[in-house]
DSSP file (Angstrom, degrees, kcal/mol; ACC not computed):
  #  RESIDUE AA STRUCTURE BP1 BP2  ACC     N-H-->O    O-->H-N    N-H-->O    O-->H-N    TCO  KAPPA ALPHA  PHI   PSI    X-CA   Y-CA   Z-CA
    1    1 A X     >        0   0    0      0, 0.0     4,-1.5     0, 0.0     5,-0.2   0.000 360.0 360.0 360.0 -40.0  -61.3  -81.4  -18.5
    2    2 A X  H  >  +     0   0    0      1,-0.2     4,-2.0     2,-0.2     5,-0.2   0.898 360.0  52.5 -62.2 -41.6  -57.7  -80.3  -17.8
    3    3 A X  H  > S+     0   0    0      1,-0.2     4,-2.4     2,-0.2    -1,-0.2   0.809 105.1  56.0 -69.2 -27.4  -57.9  -77.4  -20.2
    4    4 A X  H  > S+     0   0    0      2,-0.2     4,-2.2     1,-0.2    -1,-0.2   0.919 109.5  44.5 -69.8 -40.8  -61.1  -76.2  -18.6
    5    5 A X  H  X S+     0   0    0     -4,-1.5     4,-1.6     2,-0.2    -2,-0.2   0.847 113.9  50.6 -71.7 -32.7  -59.5  -76.0  -15.2
    6    6 A X  H  X S+     0   0    0     -4,-2.0     4,-2.1     2,-0.2    -2,-0.2   0.887 109.4  51.2 -71.3 -36.8  -56.4  -74.3  -16.7
    7    7 A X  H  X S+     0   0    0     -4,-2.4     4,-2.3     1,-0.2    -2,-0.2   0.924 110.2  49.3 -59.6 -44.9  -58.6  -71.8  -18.5
    8    8 A X  H  X S+     0   0    0     -4,-2.2     4,-2.2     1,-0.2    -1,-0.2   0.844 108.2  53.7 -66.0 -33.0  -60.4  -71.0  -15.2
    9    9 A X  H  X S+     0   0    0     -4,-1.6     4,-2.9     2,-0.2    -1,-0.2   0.931 110.3  47.3 -64.2 -46.8  -57.0  -70.6  -13.4
   10   10 A X  H  X S+     0   0    0     -4,-2.1     4,-2.6     2,-0.2    -2,-0.2   0.897 111.9  49.4 -64.4 -38.2  -55.9  -68.0  -16.1
   11   11 A X  H  X S+     0   0    0     -4,-2.3     4,-2.5     2,-0.2    -1,-0.2   0.913 112.5  48.3 -69.1 -39.8  -59.2  -66.1  -15.9
   12   12 A X  H  X S+     0   0    0     -4,-2.2     4,-2.4     2,-0.2    -2,-0.2   0.932 111.9  49.3 -63.3 -45.1  -58.9  -66.0  -12.1
   13   13 A X  H  X S+     0   0    0     -4,-2.9     4,-2.4     1,-0.2    -2,-0.2   0.900 111.3  49.5 -58.2 -45.2  -55.4  -64.8  -12.4
   14   14 A X  H  X S+     0   0    0     -4,-2.6     4,-2.7     2,-0.2    -1,-0.2   0.908 110.3  50.5 -59.0 -45.4  -56.4  -62.2  -14.9
   15   15 A X  H  X S+     0   0    0     -4,-2.5     4,-2.3     2,-0.2    -2,-0.2   0.931 111.2  48.5 -61.9 -44.9  -59.2  -61.0  -12.6
   16   16 A X  H  X S+     0   0    0     -4,-2.4     4,-2.5     2,-0.2     5,-0.2   0.910 111.8  49.0 -59.6 -44.7  -56.9  -60.7   -9.6
   17   17 A X  H  X S+     0   0    0     -4,-2.4     4,-2.8     2,-0.2     5,-0.3   0.926 110.9  50.0 -61.3 -45.5  -54.4  -58.8  -11.7
   18   18 A X  H  X S+     0   0    0     -4,-2.7     4,-2.7     1,-0.2    -2,-0.2   0.923 111.9  48.1 -57.5 -47.3  -57.0  -56.4  -13.0
   19   19 A X  H  X S+     0   0    0     -4,-2.3     4,-2.4     2,-0.2    -2,-0.2   0.919 114.9  45.1 -62.0 -46.9  -58.3  -55.8   -9.4
   20   20 A X  H  X S+     0   0    0     -4,-2.5     4,-2.6     2,-0.2     5,-0.2   0.937 115.1  46.5 -70.5 -44.1  -54.8  -55.2   -8.0
   21   21 A X  H  X S+     0   0    0     -4,-2.8     4,-2.6     1,-0.2     5,-0.2   0.914 114.2  49.0 -63.0 -41.3  -53.7  -52.9  -10.9
   22   22 A X  H  X S+     0   0    0     -4,-2.7     4,-2.8    -5,-0.3    -2,-0.2   0.925 111.4  48.7 -67.1 -41.1  -56.9  -51.0  -10.7
   23   23 A X  H  X S+     0   0    0     -4,-2.4     4,-2.6     2,-0.2     5,-0.2   0.899 112.8  48.1 -58.8 -45.6  -56.6  -50.5   -6.9
   24   24 A X  H  X S+     0   0    0     -4,-2.6     4,-2.4     2,-0.2     5,-0.3   0.944 113.6  46.7 -66.1 -45.7  -53.0  -49.3   -7.2
   25   25 A X  H  X S+     0   0    0     -4,-2.6     4,-2.9    -5,-0.2     5,-0.3   0.949 113.5  49.4 -63.6 -47.1  -53.9  -46.9  -10.0
   26   26 A X  H  X S+     0   0    0     -4,-2.8     4,-1.9     1,-0.2    -1,-0.2   0.928 111.8  47.5 -55.6 -47.9  -56.9  -45.6   -8.0
   27   27 A X  H  < S+     0   0    0     -4,-2.6    -1,-0.2     1,-0.2    -2,-0.2   0.869 116.5  43.7 -66.1 -36.6  -54.9  -45.1   -4.9
   28   28 A X  H >< S+     0   0    0     -4,-2.4     3,-0.9    -5,-0.2    -2,-0.2   0.911 115.6  46.1 -74.8 -41.0  -52.1  -43.2   -6.7
   29   29 A X  H 3< S+     0   0    0     -4,-2.9    -2,-0.2    -5,-0.3     3,-0.2   0.793 122.8  35.0 -77.2 -25.9  -54.3  -41.1   -8.9
   30   30 A X  T 3X S+     0   0    0     -4,-1.9     4,-2.5    -5,-0.3    -1,-0.2  -0.048  77.1 125.6-114.6  31.8  -56.5  -40.0   -6.0
   31   31 A X  H <> S+     0   0    0     -3,-0.9     4,-2.3     1,-0.2     5,-0.2   0.892  75.8  45.7 -60.9 -45.6  -54.0  -39.9   -3.2
   32   32 A X  H  > S+     0   0    0      2,-0.2     4,-2.5     1,-0.2    -1,-0.2   0.936 114.4  46.8 -64.3 -46.0  -54.8  -36.3   -2.1
   33   33 A X  H  > S+     0   0    0      1,-0.2     4,-2.4     2,-0.2    -1,-0.2   0.862 111.7  52.7 -67.7 -33.4  -58.5  -36.8   -2.2
   34   34 A X  H  X S+     0   0    0     -4,-2.5     4,-2.5     2,-0.2    -1,-0.2   0.921 108.7  49.4 -66.0 -42.8  -58.1  -40.1   -0.2
   35   35 A X  H  X S+     0   0    0     -4,-2.3     4,-2.4     1,-0.2    -2,-0.2   0.935 112.9  48.5 -64.3 -41.5  -56.1  -38.3    2.5
   36   36 A X  H  X S+     0   0    0     -4,-2.5     4,-2.2     1,-0.2    -1,-0.2   0.898 110.8  49.2 -64.6 -38.7  -58.7  -35.6    2.7
   37   37 A X  H  X S+     0   0    0     -4,-2.4     4,-2.3     2,-0.2     8,-0.2   0.870 111.5  50.1 -65.5 -37.0  -61.5  -38.2    2.9
   38   38 A X  H  < S+     0   0    0     -4,-2.5     7,-0.3     1,-0.2    -2,-0.2   0.902 112.9  46.5 -68.3 -38.4  -59.6  -40.0    5.7
   39   39 A X  H  < S+     0   0    0     -4,-2.4     3,-0.3    -5,-0.2    -2,-0.2   0.881 117.7  42.3 -67.4 -36.6  -59.1  -36.8    7.6
   40   40 A X  H  < S+     0   0    0     -4,-2.2     2,-0.5     1,-0.2    -2,-0.2   0.823 122.2  36.2 -80.1 -32.3  -62.8  -35.7    7.2
   41   41 A X     X  -     0   0    0     -4,-2.3     4,-3.2    -5,-0.2     5,-0.3  -0.784  69.5-176.3-124.2  87.5  -64.5  -39.0    7.9
   42   42 A X  H  > S+     0   0    0     -2,-0.5     4,-1.8    -3,-0.3    -1,-0.2   0.873  80.4  38.6 -54.9 -47.9  -62.5  -40.9   10.6
   43   43 A X  H  > S+     0   0    0      2,-0.2     4,-1.9     1,-0.2    -1,-0.2   0.956 121.9  40.8 -73.6 -50.6  -64.4  -44.2   10.7
   44   44 A X  H  > S+     0   0    0      1,-0.2     4,-2.3     2,-0.2    -2,-0.2   0.874 114.6  56.6 -65.2 -35.2  -65.1  -44.5    7.0
   45   45 A X  H  X S+     0   0    0     -4,-3.2     4,-2.7    -7,-0.3    -1,-0.2   0.861 104.8  50.0 -60.7 -40.2  -61.6  -43.4    6.4
   46   46 A X  H  X S+     0   0    0     -4,-1.8     4,-2.5    -5,-0.3     5,-0.2   0.881 109.4  51.1 -67.5 -38.2  -60.1  -46.1    8.5
   47   47 A X  H  X S+     0   0    0     -4,-1.9     4,-2.2     2,-0.2    -2,-0.2   0.928 113.5  45.1 -67.2 -42.5  -62.1  -48.7    6.6
   48   48 A X  H  X S+     0   0    0     -4,-2.3     4,-2.5     2,-0.2     5,-0.2   0.936 113.8  50.2 -64.5 -45.2  -60.9  -47.3    3.2
   49   49 A X  H  X S+     0   0    0     -4,-2.7     4,-2.3     1,-0.2    -2,-0.2   0.898 114.2  43.7 -58.2 -45.9  -57.3  -47.1    4.5
   50   50 A X  H  X S+     0   0    0     -4,-2.5     4,-2.2     2,-0.2    -1,-0.2   0.866 113.4  52.0 -67.0 -41.5  -57.4  -50.8    5.8
   51   51 A X  H  X S+     0   0    0     -4,-2.2     4,-1.4    -5,-0.2    -2,-0.2   0.916 112.0  44.7 -65.2 -45.9  -59.1  -52.0    2.7
   52   52 A X  H  X S+     0   0    0     -4,-2.5     4,-2.6     1,-0.2     3,-0.2   0.932 114.6  49.5 -68.8 -45.3  -56.5  -50.4    0.3
   53   53 A X  H  X S+     0   0    0     -4,-2.3     4,-1.6    -5,-0.2    -1,-0.2   0.857 107.8  53.1 -60.1 -34.5  -53.6  -51.6    2.5
   54   54 A X  H  < S+     0   0    0     -4,-2.2    -1,-0.2     1,-0.2    -2,-0.2   0.862 116.3  40.6 -66.2 -34.8  -55.0  -55.1    2.5
   55   55 A X  H  < S+     0   0    0     -4,-1.4    -2,-0.2    -3,-0.2    -1,-0.2   0.882 121.3  39.1 -77.1 -42.1  -55.1  -55.1   -1.3
   56   56 A X  H  < S+     0   0    0     -4,-2.6     2,-0.2    -5,-0.1    -2,-0.2   0.538  93.1  89.5 -99.4  -8.4  -51.8  -53.3   -2.0
   57   57 A X  S >< S-     0   0    0     -4,-1.6     3,-2.4    -5,-0.2     2,-0.0  -0.581  92.6 -83.7 -87.5 156.2  -49.4  -54.7    0.5
   58   58 A X  T 3  S+     0   0    0      1,-0.3    -1,-0.1    -2,-0.2    -2,-0.1  -0.322 119.7  24.0 -54.3 128.8  -47.3  -57.9   -0.2
   59   59 A X  T > >S-     0   0    0      6,-0.1     3,-1.3    -4,-0.1     5,-0.5   0.153  99.2-144.1  97.5 -19.3  -49.4  -60.9    0.6
   60   60 A X  G X 5 -     0   0    0     -3,-2.4     3,-1.0     1,-0.2    -5,-0.2  -0.207  60.1 -23.0  59.6-145.1  -52.6  -59.0    0.1
   61   61 A X  G 3 5S+     0   0    0      1,-0.2    -1,-0.2    -6,-0.1    -6,-0.1   0.575 122.1  81.9 -76.4  -7.2  -55.6  -59.9    2.3
   62   62 A X  G < 5S-     0   0    0     -3,-1.3    -1,-0.2    -8,-0.2    -2,-0.2   0.758  96.0-131.7 -71.0 -21.3  -54.2  -63.3    3.0
   63   63 A X  T < 5 +     0   0    0     -3,-1.0     2,-1.4    -4,-0.3    -3,-0.1   0.512  63.9 132.5  84.3   4.3  -52.0  -61.9    5.7
   64   64 A X      < +     0   0    0     -5,-0.5     2,-0.4     2,-0.0    -1,-0.2  -0.713  32.7 175.8 -90.6  88.5  -48.9  -63.7    4.4
   65   65 A X        -     0   0    0     -2,-1.4     2,-0.4    -6,-0.1    -6,-0.1  -0.742  27.5-127.4 -93.5 142.6  -46.4  -61.0    4.3
   66   66 A X        -     0   0    0     -2,-0.4     2,-0.4    -8,-0.0    -8,-0.1  -0.717  27.4-178.8 -89.3 136.1  -42.9  -61.6    3.4
   67   67 A X        -     0   0    0     -2,-0.4     2,-0.1     0, 0.0    -2,-0.0  -0.997  29.5-114.2-131.3 137.7  -40.2  -60.4    5.8
   68   68 A X        -     0   0    0     -2,-0.4     2,-0.3     1,-0.0    -2,-0.0  -0.461  29.3-159.1 -71.8 141.5  -36.5  -60.7    5.3
   69   69 A X        -     0   0    0     -2,-0.1     3,-0.1     4,-0.1     6,-0.1  -0.891  27.8 -99.0-116.6 147.7  -34.6  -63.0    7.7
   70   70 A X    >   -     0   0    0     -2,-0.3     3,-1.8     1,-0.1     2,-0.1  -0.315  56.1 -85.9 -58.7 149.9  -31.0  -62.9    8.4
   71   71 A X  T 3  S+     0   0    0      1,-0.3    -1,-0.1     3,-0.0     3,-0.1  -0.365 113.0  18.8 -63.4 134.0  -29.0  -65.6    6.4
   72   72 A X  T 3  S+     0   0    0      1,-0.3     2,-0.6    -3,-0.1    -1,-0.3   0.361  90.3 123.4  89.9  -3.4  -28.9  -68.9    8.1
   73   73 A X    <   -     0   0    0     -3,-1.8    -1,-0.3     1,-0.0     3,-0.1  -0.811  61.8-125.3 -91.7 123.3  -31.8  -68.2   10.4
   74   74 A X        -     0   0    0     -2,-0.6    -4,-0.1     1,-0.1     2,-0.1  -0.201  28.9 -96.6 -64.9 155.2  -34.6  -70.9    9.9
   75   75 A X        -     0   0    0      1,-0.1     2,-0.1    -6,-0.1    -1,-0.1  -0.423  49.9-101.9 -68.4 144.5  -38.1  -69.9    9.1
   76   76 A X        -     0   0    0     -3,-0.1     2,-0.2    -2,-0.1    -1,-0.1  -0.435  35.1-145.3 -68.1 141.4  -40.3  -69.8   12.3
   77   77 A X    >   -     0   0    0     -2,-0.1     3,-1.0     1,-0.1    -1,-0.0  -0.617  25.3-111.0 -99.8 169.2  -42.5  -72.7   12.9
   78   78 A X  T 3  S+     0   0    0      1,-0.2    -1,-0.1    -2,-0.2    -2,-0.0   0.714 117.7  53.0 -70.8 -16.5  -45.9  -72.6   14.5
   79   79 A X  T 3  S+     0   0    0      2,-0.0    -1,-0.2     0, 0.0     2,-0.2   0.531  89.3  96.8 -96.0  -6.4  -44.5  -74.4   17.6
   80   80 A X    <   -     0   0    0     -3,-1.0     2,-0.4     8,-0.0    10,-0.2  -0.553  60.4-149.9 -87.1 151.6  -41.6  -71.9   18.2
   81   81 A X  E     -A   89   0A   0      8,-2.9     8,-2.7    -2,-0.2     2,-0.6  -0.969  11.5-133.4-118.2 135.8  -41.8  -69.1   20.7
   82   82 A X  E     -A   88   0A   0     -2,-0.4     6,-0.2     6,-0.2     2,-0.1  -0.805  24.5-150.2 -88.5 117.1  -40.0  -65.8   20.4
   83   83 A X    >   -     0   0    0      4,-2.6     3,-1.9    -2,-0.6    -1,-0.0  -0.346  28.1-103.4 -81.9 167.7  -38.3  -64.9   23.7
   84   84 A X  T 3  S+     0   0    0      1,-0.3    -1,-0.1     2,-0.1    -2,-0.0   0.813 120.6  58.2 -63.8 -32.9  -37.7  -61.4   24.8
   85   85 A X  T 3  S-     0   0    0      2,-0.1    -1,-0.3     1,-0.1     3,-0.1   0.403 120.3-107.1 -82.4   3.1  -34.1  -61.6   23.9
   86   86 A X  S <  S+     0   0    0     -3,-1.9     2,-0.1     1,-0.3    -2,-0.1   0.283  79.2 125.7  96.9 -12.1  -35.0  -62.4   20.3
   87   87 A X        -     0   0    0     -5,-0.1    -4,-2.6     1,-0.1     2,-0.4  -0.491  58.8-122.4 -80.9 152.7  -34.0  -66.2   20.4
   88   88 A X  E     -A   82   0A   0     -6,-0.2     2,-0.4    -2,-0.1    -6,-0.2  -0.764  21.9-164.4 -95.1 141.4  -36.5  -68.8   19.4
   89   89 A X  E      A   81   0A   0     -8,-2.7    -8,-2.9    -2,-0.4     0, 0.0  -0.993 360.0 360.0-127.9 130.4  -37.4  -71.5   21.8
   90   90 A X              0   0    0     -2,-0.4    -1,-0.1   -10,-0.2    -8,-0.1   0.450 360.0 360.0 -85.9 360.0  -39.2  -74.7   20.6
């Protein structure tokens, strides 16, 4: 039973990798035509632009983007509030 779930994890990982590599290849090889499409079709172009950015940015569609923090600064918690002066307040 354990090998079956492990196999399905590898298959899922391979599928995600194939989708990401394919999207990156597509965006790079068709960059000029994509720019032209976005310029010619504003609404559909925005959908394509957002879709490709969601796939190709760090964190992907999950929204978990990594951002560098200064050394020694703790990770923000869901209870902290960022004040206007940049300090965190719990």
